[in-house]
C-alpha positions as CSV (number, residue, x, y, z in Angstrom):
1,X,45.2,207.3,109.9
2,X,46.1,209.0,106.5
3,X,43.7,211.8,105.6
4,X,42.2,210.2,101.8
5,X,41.7,205.9,103.0
6,X,45.4,205.2,103.6
7,X,45.9,203.5,107.6
8,X,49.1,203.9,108.3
9,X,50.2,201.8,110.9
10,X,51.7,203.4,114.0
11,X,55.2,203.7,114.8
12,X,56.3,201.8,117.4
13,X,59.9,202.7,118.8
14,X,62.7,205.7,117.5
15,X,64.0,202.9,114.8
16,X,63.0,201.0,112.3
17,X,63.8,198.8,109.8
18,X,63.7,198.7,105.9
19,X,65.7,196.9,103.3
20,X,68.9,195.6,105.2
21,X,69.1,199.9,106.4
22,X,68.0,200.8,109.5
23,X,66.6,204.1,110.7
24,X,67.5,205.9,114.2
25,X,64.6,208.5,114.6
26,X,66.3,209.5,117.9
27,X,69.9,209.8,116.6
28,X,68.7,211.4,113.7
29,X,70.9,208.7,112.0
30,X,70.8,205.7,108.6
31,X,72.7,202.8,109.4
32,X,73.4,200.8,106.3
33,X,74.6,197.1,106.9
34,X,77.7,197.3,107.4
35,X,77.1,199.7,109.9
36,X,77.4,203.1,108.2
37,X,75.5,205.7,109.5
38,X,75.0,209.0,107.6
39,X,72.6,211.7,109.3
40,X,69.6,212.9,108.2
41,X,67.8,216.2,109.0
42,X,64.4,216.5,111.2
43,X,62.2,217.7,108.4
44,X,64.4,214.1,106.1
45,X,63.1,212.8,109.1
46,X,59.3,213.6,109.1
47,X,59.4,212.2,105.8
48,X,60.9,208.8,106.0
49,X,58.9,208.1,109.0
50,X,56.0,208.9,106.7
51,X,56.3,206.2,104.7
52,X,57.6,204.1,107.0
53,X,54.1,204.4,108.5
54,X,52.5,203.1,105.6
55,X,54.7,201.3,103.1
56,X,53.4,200.3,100.4
57,X,50.3,202.9,99.9
58,X,50.6,206.2,97.7
59,X,51.4,208.6,100.2
60,X,49.7,212.4,97.8
61,X,51.4,215.1,98.2
62,X,47.6,216.6,99.2
63,X,48.1,213.6,102.4
64,X,51.9,214.4,102.7
65,X,51.3,218.1,103.1
66,X,48.0,217.6,105.7
67,X,50.8,215.2,107.5
68,X,53.5,217.9,108.2
69,X,52.1,220.4,108.2
70,X,52.9,223.6,105.8
71,X,50.7,225.6,103.9
72,X,49.9,224.4,100.3
73,X,51.7,225.9,97.2
74,X,54.4,225.9,95.3
75,X,57.5,226.6,98.0
76,X,55.4,223.3,99.8
77,X,55.8,221.5,97.0
78,X,59.7,222.4,96.1
79,X,60.1,221.5,100.5
80,X,59.1,217.7,99.3
81,X,60.8,217.2,96.5
82,X,64.2,218.5,98.5
83,X,63.7,216.2,101.3
84,X,62.4,213.4,99.3
85,X,65.6,213.5,96.8
86,X,68.0,213.9,99.5
87,X,66.3,210.5,101.6
88,X,67.3,208.9,98.1
89,X,70.8,210.1,98.1
90,X,71.5,209.3,101.4
91,X,69.6,205.5,100.3
92,X,71.5,205.6,97.6
93,X,69.4,205.9,95.4
94,X,69.6,205.4,91.8
95,X,67.5,208.7,90.3
96,X,66.4,207.3,87.5
97,X,64.7,204.2,89.2
98,X,64.7,204.1,92.3
99,X,63.5,201.4,94.3
100,X,62.6,202.0,97.5
101,X,60.6,205.5,96.6
102,X,58.5,205.3,93.7
103,X,57.0,208.7,92.7
104,X,53.6,208.2,91.5
105,X,53.6,210.9,89.0
106,X,50.1,213.3,89.8
107,X,49.2,210.6,91.9
108,X,52.1,210.9,95.1
109,X,54.7,208.3,96.5
110,X,54.6,204.4,97.1
111,X,57.6,203.3,99.4
112,X,58.8,199.8,98.6
113,X,60.0,199.0,101.4
114,X,58.8,196.2,103.8
115,X,59.6,197.4,107.3
116,X,59.7,196.9,111.1
117,X,59.7,198.6,113.3
118,X,61.5,198.3,117.3
């Protein structure tokens, strides 16, 4: 359960499918619909798993900090910005109009994909 009332669905396994993508957490790889694989880091995977565990729910920076650890402040915020930016790039998101990871300014992020674990 995320603090602030949002409930995280339990991730059941090392693979999640969403919007034509498959995240393989056992291999740290994103696979697109054609089978092309793009590696992701452990830190990016932590953020991605947090999003995939709570699709279509607002996740505040405070909730991210509580779930992922880290000291509050600008360095944590910047680290999250970098991880989310890298995930968006790997998911081929348009930085000006992302379809999966939406920024809600002043509130946090919402992952808009339909997620299936297993």
